[in-house]
C-alpha positions in Angstrom: 223.9 140.0 3.5 225.3 143.0 5.5 229.0 143.9 4.8 230.8 143.1 8.0 233.3 145.3 9.9 236.6 144.0 11.5 236.6 143.1 15.1 239.4 145.8 15.6 237.2 148.3 14.2 234.2 147.2 16.2 236.3 147.3 19.3 235.0 146.1 22.7 234.1 142.4 23.4 234.4 141.6 19.9 238.1 141.4 20.3 237.3 138.3 22.3 235.4 136.6 19.7 237.8 133.7 19.3 237.6 132.8 23.2 233.9 132.0 22.5 235.4 128.5 20.9 238.6 128.7 22.7 237.4 128.2 25.8 235.3 124.9 25.8 238.2 123.7 23.3 240.5 124.6 25.9 238.6 122.7 28.5 238.5 119.6 26.3 242.2 119.8 25.8 243.0 120.0 29.5 240.4 117.2 30.6 241.8 114.8 27.9 245.6 115.5 28.4 245.4 116.0 31.9 244.3 112.4 32.6 243.4 111.3 36.1 244.8 113.9 37.8 242.0 116.0 36.7 239.2 113.7 37.9 238.2 115.5 41.0 237.3 118.6 39.2 237.3 118.0 35.8 233.3 118.3 35.5 233.7 121.7 37.4 236.2 122.8 34.7 234.1 121.8 31.9 231.1 123.5 33.1 233.1 126.8 33.8 234.3 126.7 30.3 230.7 126.4 28.8 229.4 129.2 31.1 232.4 131.2 30.2 231.6 131.1 26.5 227.7 132.0 27.6 228.9 135.2 29.4 231.1 136.2 26.2 228.1 135.7 23.8 225.6 137.5 25.9 227.9 140.5 26.2 228.2 140.0 22.3 224.6 140.2 21.9 224.2 143.4 24.0 227.1 144.8 21.9 225.4 143.9 18.2 222.0 145.2 19.6 223.8 148.8 20.4 224.9 148.9 16.8 223.0 150.2 13.7 221.3 147.6 11.8 223.8 148.2 9.0 227.0 147.3 11.3 225.4 144.2 13.0 228.1 141.8 11.5 231.8 141.7 12.7 234.4 139.4 11.6 237.9 138.6 13.0 240.6 137.3 11.1 242.9 135.0 13.1 245.3 133.7 10.5 245.8 132.3 6.9 244.3 129.0 6.8 244.7 127.9 3.0 247.2 129.8 0.6 247.5 128.2 -2.9 248.2 130.6 -5.9 245.2 132.8 -6.0 242.8 130.8 -3.9 243.1 131.9 -0.1 241.0 131.0 2.8 241.3 132.8 6.1 240.5 131.4 9.5 237.8 133.9 9.9 235.0 134.3 12.4 231.6 136.1 11.7 228.9 137.2 14.4 226.1 138.7 13.0 222.2 138.3 14.0 221.9 134.9 12.8 225.2 133.4 14.5 224.7 135.4 17.5 221.3 133.5 18.2 223.0 130.4 18.0 225.7 131.2 20.2 223.1 132.0 22.7 221.3 129.0 22.4 224.2 126.8 21.9 226.2 128.2 25.0 223.0 128.8 27.2 221.3 125.6 26.9 224.7 123.8 26.7 225.7 125.1 29.9 222.6 124.0 31.6 223.0 120.7 30.1 226.7 120.9 31.8 225.4 121.6 35.1 222.6 118.9 34.7 225.5 116.5 33.9 227.2 117.1 37.1 224.4 115.3 39.1 223.3 112.8 36.4 227.0 111.5 35.7 228.0 111.9 39.3 228.7 108.1 39.8 230.3 107.4 36.6 234.1 106.6 36.8 234.8 108.2 33.6 232.8 111.5 34.3 235.9 113.4 33.5 236.3 112.1 29.9 232.3 112.8 29.5 233.0 116.5 30.3 235.8 116.7 28.0 233.7 115.3 25.0 230.9 117.8 26.0 233.3 120.8 25.8 234.6 119.4 22.4 230.9 119.1 21.1 230.2 122.7 22.2 233.3 124.2 20.7 232.8 122.3 17.4 229.2 123.6 17.1 230.4 127.1 18.0 233.0 126.8 15.1 230.3 125.7 12.7 228.0 128.7 13.2 231.0 131.3 13.8 232.7 130.4 10.5 232.9 133.3 8.0 233.4 130.7 5.1 232.3 127.1 4.1 235.4 125.7 4.7 235.5 127.0 8.2 231.8 125.4 8.5 233.2 122.3 7.3 235.7 122.3 10.2 232.9 122.8 12.7 230.7 120.1 10.6 233.3 117.2 11.1 234.1 118.5 14.7 230.6 117.8 15.3 230.6 114.6 13.8 233.5 113.5 15.5 232.1 114.3 19.1 228.9 113.0 18.3 230.5 109.6 17.6 232.4 109.8 20.9 229.5 110.6 22.9 226.8 108.5 21.5 229.1 105.8 22.1 230.3 106.8 25.4 229.4 103.5 27.2 231.0 101.4 24.3 231.1 98.5 26.5 227.5 98.0 25.6 227.6 96.7 22.0 224.3 98.6 21.1 226.0 101.8 21.9 229.1 101.0 19.8 227.0 100.0 17.0 224.9 103.5 17.1 227.9 105.4 17.2 229.3 103.7 14.2 225.7 104.0 12.5 225.6 107.7 13.2 229.2 108.2 12.1 228.7 106.4 8.7 225.5 107.9 7.9 226.9 111.3 8.7 229.6 110.9 6.3 227.2 110.4 3.5 225.9 113.7 4.0 229.3 114.9 4.4 230.1 113.8 0.6 227.3 116.4 -0.1 228.7 119.3 1.8 232.4 118.7 0.5 231.2 118.4 -3.1 229.4 121.8 -2.5 232.2 123.4 -1.4 234.0 122.4 -4.2 231.4 123.7 -6.5 231.5 126.9 -4.5 235.5 127.2 -5.5 234.8 126.4 -9.1 231.9 128.7 -9.4 233.1 131.7 -7.5 236.6 131.2 -6.7 236.1 131.8 -3.2 234.1 130.2 -0.2 233.6 133.3 1.7 229.8 134.2 2.4 230.4 137.7 1.7 231.9 137.1 -2.0 229.4 134.3 -2.8 226.3 136.4 -1.5 227.7 139.2 -3.8 228.3 137.3 -6.9 225.6 134.8 -6.6 223.2 136.3 -9.0 225.9 136.3 -11.9 226.2 132.4 -11.6 223.9 129.9 -13.7 220.8 128.5 -12.2 221.9 124.9 -12.8 225.0 125.5 -10.8 223.2 127.1 -7.9 220.7 124.4 -8.1 223.5 121.7 -8.1 224.9 123.3 -5.1 221.7 123.7 -3.1 221.0 120.1 -3.5 224.4 119.3 -2.3 223.9 121.5 0.7 220.6 119.8 1.4 222.2 116.3 1.4 224.6 117.6 4.1 222.0 119.2 6.0 219.8 115.9 5.8 222.6 114.0 7.4 223.3 116.3 10.4 220.0 117.3 10.9 218.3 113.5 10.6 216.0 114.3 7.6 214.7 111.8 5.2 216.5 109.7 3.8 219.5 110.0 6.2 217.3 109.9 9.6 218.2 106.3 10.6 220.8 107.4 13.0 218.9 109.7 15.1 216.8 107.2 17.3 219.6 104.9 17.7 221.7 107.8 19.0 219.5 107.4 22.3 222.2 104.9 23.4 224.1 107.6 24.6 224.1 109.2 28.2 220.7 111.3 28.2 222.6 114.7 28.6 224.1 114.0 25.4 220.6 113.3 23.7 219.7 116.7 25.1 222.6 118.4 23.7 222.4 116.8 20.4 218.6 117.3 19.7 218.3 120.7 21.4 221.3 122.8 21.3 223.8 121.4 18.7 223.8 118.6 16.0 220.6 118.6 14.6 220.3 122.3 14.2 223.5 122.5 11.9 221.2 121.5 8.8 219.0 124.3 9.4 221.8 126.7 10.2 223.4 125.9 6.9 220.1 126.0 4.8 219.2 129.4 6.3 222.9 130.9 5.9 222.9 129.8 2.4 219.9 131.7 1.6 221.4 133.6 -1.3 221.8 130.2 -3.0 218.2 128.9 -2.4 216.6 132.1 -3.5 218.0 131.9 -6.9 217.5 128.2 -7.2 213.8 127.3 -7.1 214.3 123.5 -7.6 216.6 123.2 -4.6 214.1 125.1 -2.7 211.3 122.7 -3.6 213.5 119.9 -2.6 213.8 121.3 0.9 210.3 121.4 1.1 209.7 118.3 0.1 212.3 116.5 2.1 210.9 118.6 5.3 207.4 117.6 4.7 208.1 114.0 4.3 210.5 114.2 7.4 208.0 115.9 9.8 205.3 113.3 9.2 207.9 110.3 9.3 209.0 111.5 12.7 205.6 112.2 14.1 204.3 108.7 13.0 207.6 107.0 14.7 206.6 108.8 18.0 203.3 107.6 18.2 204.3 103.9 18.7 207.6 104.2 20.7 207.4 102.7 24.5 211.0 104.0 24.9 210.8 107.7 26.4 213.8 108.7 24.7 213.0 107.2 21.5 209.5 108.7 21.4 211.2 112.1 22.0 213.8 111.6 19.3 210.9 110.7 16.6 209.5 114.0 17.9 212.8 115.9 17.2 212.9 114.4 13.8 209.4 115.9 12.9 210.2 119.3 14.7 213.4 119.8 12.5 211.2 119.1 9.8 209.1 122.0 10.4 212.2 124.1 10.7 213.4 122.9 7.3 209.9 123.5 5.7 210.1 127.4 7.0 213.6 127.5 5.4 212.5 126.0 2.1 209.7 128.6 2.1 212.5 131.1 1.6 212.6 134.7 2.6 208.9 133.9 3.7 210.1 131.2 6.2 213.9 131.8 7.3 213.2 133.8 10.5 210.2 131.3 11.5 212.7 128.4 11.0 215.3 130.0 13.4 212.5 131.0 16.0 211.0 127.6 15.9 214.6 126.4 16.2 215.5 128.5 19.6 211.9 128.0 21.2 212.4 123.9 20.4 215.9 124.2 21.6 214.3 125.3 25.0 211.5 122.9 25.4 213.0 119.8 23.9 216.2 120.4 26.4 213.8 120.6 29.2 212.0 117.4 27.9 215.0 115.4 27.1 216.5 116.2 30.6 213.4 115.8 32.1 213.2 112.0 30.7 217.0 111.9 32.3 215.4 112.8 35.8 212.7 110.3 35.3 215.0 107.3 34.1 217.3 108.5 37.4 214.3 107.7 39.6 213.2 104.5 37.8 216.9 102.6 37.9 217.6 104.0 34.3 214.6 102.2 33.0 213.3 103.9 29.7 210.2 101.7 29.1 207.2 103.9 29.7 205.1 100.8 30.1 206.9 100.5 33.5 206.1 104.2 34.6 202.7 105.5 35.6 201.7 107.9 38.3 205.1 109.3 38.7 203.6 113.2 39.1 203.2 112.1 42.7 206.6 111.3 43.5 208.7 113.5 41.0 206.4 116.8 41.3 209.2 118.9 40.1 210.0 116.9 37.1 206.3 116.6 36.3 205.7 120.1 36.4 208.8 120.9 34.4 208.0 118.4 31.7 204.5 119.7 31.7 205.9 123.0 30.3 207.7 121.5 27.8 204.7 119.4 26.8 202.3 122.2 26.4 205.1 124.3 24.5 205.7 121.7 21.9 202.1 120.7 21.2 201.4 124.6 20.7 199.3 125.5 23.6 198.1 129.1 23.5 200.8 131.6 24.7 203.4 128.9 25.2 206.5 129.3 23.0 205.7 126.7 20.5 202.5 128.2 19.9 204.0 131.3 18.6 206.9 129.7 16.4 205.5 126.4 15.1 201.8 128.1 14.3 203.8 130.7 12.3 205.4 127.9 10.1 202.1 126.2 9.5 200.3 129.6 8.8 203.3 130.6 6.3 203.0 127.3 4.7 199.5 127.3 4.2 199.7 130.4 2.3 202.8 129.6 0.4 202.4 126.0 -0.2 199.1 124.5 0.7 199.8 121.0 0.3 203.1 121.1 2.6 201.0 123.5 5.0 198.2 120.7 4.9 200.8 118.2 6.0 202.4 120.4 8.7 198.7 120.8 10.1 198.2 117.1 10.1 201.8 116.7 12.0 200.3 119.1 14.5 197.7 117.1 15.3 199.8 113.8 15.4 202.0 115.8 17.8 199.3 116.4 20.2 198.8 112.5 20.2 202.1 111.3 20.6 202.9 113.7 23.3 199.8 113.5 25.1 200.4 109.6 25.3 203.8 110.0 26.4 202.4 112.3 29.5 199.8 109.8 30.2 201.7 106.7 30.0 204.6 108.4 32.2 202.9 110.7 34.8 199.2 109.6 35.2 197.2 106.6 35.5 198.1 103.6 37.8 201.7 102.6 38.8 203.2 100.1 37.0 206.9 100.1 38.7 209.0 97.0 38.3 209.8 95.5 41.6 212.7 96.9 43.5 211.9 100.4 41.9 211.7 103.5 44.3 210.8 106.3 42.2 212.5 109.7 43.9 212.8 113.2 42.9 216.1 114.0 41.4 218.7 116.4 43.0 218.6 120.1 42.7 221.8 120.0 40.6 219.5 118.1 38.1 216.1 120.0 38.8 217.3 123.5 38.7 218.3 123.5 35.0 214.9 121.9 34.4 213.0 125.0 35.9 215.1 127.5 33.9 214.5 125.6 30.7 210.7 125.1 31.8 210.5 129.0 32.1 212.1 129.5 28.9 209.5 126.9 27.3 206.8 129.2 28.6 208.2 132.7 27.8 210.2 131.8 24.5 207.4 133.3 22.6 208.6 136.8 23.8 211.1 136.8 20.9 208.2 137.5 18.6 206.8 140.6 20.5 206.7 143.3 17.9 208.1 141.0 15.6 211.5 141.6 17.2 213.1 138.3 15.9 212.0 138.8 12.1 213.5 142.5 12.2 216.6 141.1 13.9 217.3 138.6 11.2 216.3 140.8 8.4 219.8 141.9 7.5 220.9 138.3 7.0 217.8 136.7 5.4 215.8 139.4 4.0 212.8 141.1 5.0 209.6 139.4 4.7 207.3 140.9 1.6 204.4 142.5 2.1 201.6 139.9 1.6 197.9 139.6 2.5 196.6 136.3 4.3 193.3 134.8 2.9 192.3 134.9 6.4 193.0 136.7 9.7 196.2 135.1 11.4 194.1 134.3 14.5 192.0 132.1 12.1 195.0 130.1 11.3 195.9 129.7 15.1 192.3 128.6 16.0 192.4 126.0 13.2 195.9 124.7 14.4 194.6 124.6 18.2 191.7 122.7 17.1 193.5 120.1 15.2 196.0 119.6 18.0 192.9 119.4 20.6 191.6 116.5 18.4 194.9 114.5 18.6 194.8 115.3 22.4 191.4 114.0 22.8 192.2 110.8 20.5 195.2 110.2 23.1 193.0 110.6 26.1 190.7 108.2 24.4 192.9 105.3 23.5 195.4 105.8 26.2 194.0 107.7 29.2 190.7 105.8 29.5 192.3 102.4 28.9 194.7 100.4 31.2 198.2 100.5 29.5 199.7 96.8 28.7 203.0 96.2 30.4 204.2 94.1 27.4 203.5 95.4 23.7 200.5 93.8 22.1 201.1 91.5 19.0 197.8 92.3 17.4 198.5 95.8 15.9 198.0 97.2 12.5 200.8 97.3 9.8 200.9 101.1 10.5 201.7 100.5 14.2 204.3 97.7 13.4 206.1 100.2 10.8 206.2 102.8 13.3 207.9 100.6 15.8 210.5 99.6 13.2 211.1 103.3 12.4 208.9 102.9 9.0 211.5 100.3 8.0 214.2 102.9 7.8 217.2 100.7 8.4 215.5 98.1 5.9 215.3 100.5 3.3 218.8 101.6 4.0 219.7 97.9 3.9 218.0 96.8 0.5 219.1 100.1 -1.3 222.5 100.9 0.0 224.1 98.2 2.4 223.1 95.0 0.4 224.2 96.4 -3.1 226.9 97.9 -1.6 228.0 94.7 -0.3 227.4 93.1 -3.6 229.5 95.6 -5.3 232.4 94.9 -3.0 232.2 91.2 -3.5 232.2 91.6 -7.3 235.3 94.2 -7.2 237.0 91.6 -4.6 236.4 88.9 -7.1 237.3 90.8 -10.2 240.5 91.9 -8.3 241.4 88.3 -7.7 240.4 86.6 -11.1 241.5 89.5 -13.3 243.9 91.8 -11.8 245.7 89.1 -9.6 245.2 86.7 -12.4 247.1 89.0 -14.9 250.2 88.9 -12.6 250.1 85.4 -11.4 249.3 84.4 -14.9 252.4 85.9 -16.1 254.3 84.6 -13.3 253.2 81.0 -14.0 254.1 81.2 -17.7 257.5 82.4 -16.6 258.1 79.8 -14.1 256.7 77.1 -16.6 259.5 78.4 -19.2 262.1 78.4 -16.4 261.0 74.7 -15.5 261.5 73.7 -19.2 264.9 75.3 -19.4 266.1 73.8 -16.4 265.8 70.5 -17.5 268.3 71.3 -20.4 270.8 72.5 -17.8 271.5 68.8 -16.7 275.1 69.2 -16.2 276.5 66.6 -19.0 279.1 67.8 -21.4 277.9 65.7 -24.0 274.0 67.2 -23.8 275.8 70.6 -24.2 277.8 69.4 -27.2 274.8 68.0 -28.8 272.8 71.5 -28.2 275.9 73.4 -29.8 276.0 70.8 -32.6 272.1 71.2 -33.3 272.4 74.9 -33.1 275.2 75.1 -35.6 273.2 72.7 -38.2 270.2 74.9 -37.7 272.3 78.2 -38.6 274.0 76.2 -41.6 270.6 75.1 -42.9 269.3 78.9 -42.5 272.3 80.2 -44.4 271.6 77.6 -47.3 268.0 78.3 -47.7 268.8 82.0 -47.7 271.5 81.7 -50.3 269.4 79.5 -52.8 
């Protein structure tokens, strides 16, 4: 890791680093505390704050690019946060080649989502509050990626969890939305346990939570300690990035307004786990077992999400399954270590472009279909929603890895690297690419092609320009995102943080891997055309389906598994503890009280108020004393 210089020494725009977080945080504060007085212009303020952060981030990217490679890390100390004995943690920020890419993604895509939301939420009576929560979400994610230490990451980590809870349950008048928000919050708390324990182990092992200190001393720690830390970090990453076994919250999170889905799936929450593993490369490089665990979890998840995406008729849930799968690809690349870190971030960025494009495109479709999310009630929308169709198509071609589109460059590099470094995981990733071709083509065919299956009273129409312009920008980025790999730019850019990729010869030319991947994707597309494109789409889900289809529709029984392994045993344990508390703990105290009460009742009978009874008691006592003295003297 490059030794950072202070923002004061770096000069220029870096002195305003705190303002990147401060602007959206200020926007959230004004909109939440200002009340209804801010309703007329609250959405404009929220959008302006996000755009302001994007402008500052862009200037900082330019500033970093103008510096020498060894000087592309700048810190800013704001204040002393924790000071206990020898343990000190500062509220410090760090901008370097890794964090600046996240800043550009979060603020850039986040700003487009804010603009889109102006039209999407136009008629919502709580629009101002929605923009406040969006600002809070962006500020928390920026804190997460700008923190210079793990305690600062945890602050942003929890902020993202809070903001996601507020946004997923934004329409809390719907029981399903309230339940989805609670589910996401609770499952993420499980992952947060891992994160908090990892931070505690950092303190015990290194006496610090600073990246600079830990990376400099990691080689001196035991492999066992680093493995434990790596596994705990992975648990935290599984919660935020919806990786197996903590993935069950992601599809239910679609209950929130569609811009929330785009923000969570493209620019903020689900990318946090990938950032954490990549930022902690100095831990995982020295803990092979933890690296292997990352690969296993990622491989299972990329297939798990892909299978779910094949069976969903809800357009947003189909895209949510896709996100789970694509994050699995990123985690797989991160698990491959120095060979894959740069490609994990590369795919994270391109995925942010095309997935935000498609989620907002889905929102545009819903806007024209009276908020209906069922693709069985769509069909032939390309004719009445041409802009939405064309922009969505760019995202579709990017995610399946169509040649020269952004996903072709980023995802293919992950598959290529995995096939060389971990053939089993590489084969699974290749299969996942074919399944991606299937479920995304199925989505396109059911939504935009075929015969119209619109419900009575539905009159599809194109969305207003405030919604379609962000779609056009994201569509262009979906096409052109691959330019980041020109001249291996992104690999060289990230090398000071994640290390340079060692020289190694591929068993086959790189183009052969690309041809194989494109061929597998083409098979998936062809199967979708044969099973969906050439057949009428049923308006109701068929009942005579295979076990695999039933499992996919039930999210591969993720909720049932959690219920059987965690919820029911937890409830049984709770009932047992309550019973023990009542019978043993309460019994100990209430039993003692009952005995004493009984003694009191007996003594009270002796207190009857008659002098003759008291005299008789005294006489009996005297006789007993005399008898005792007589026995002693014998």
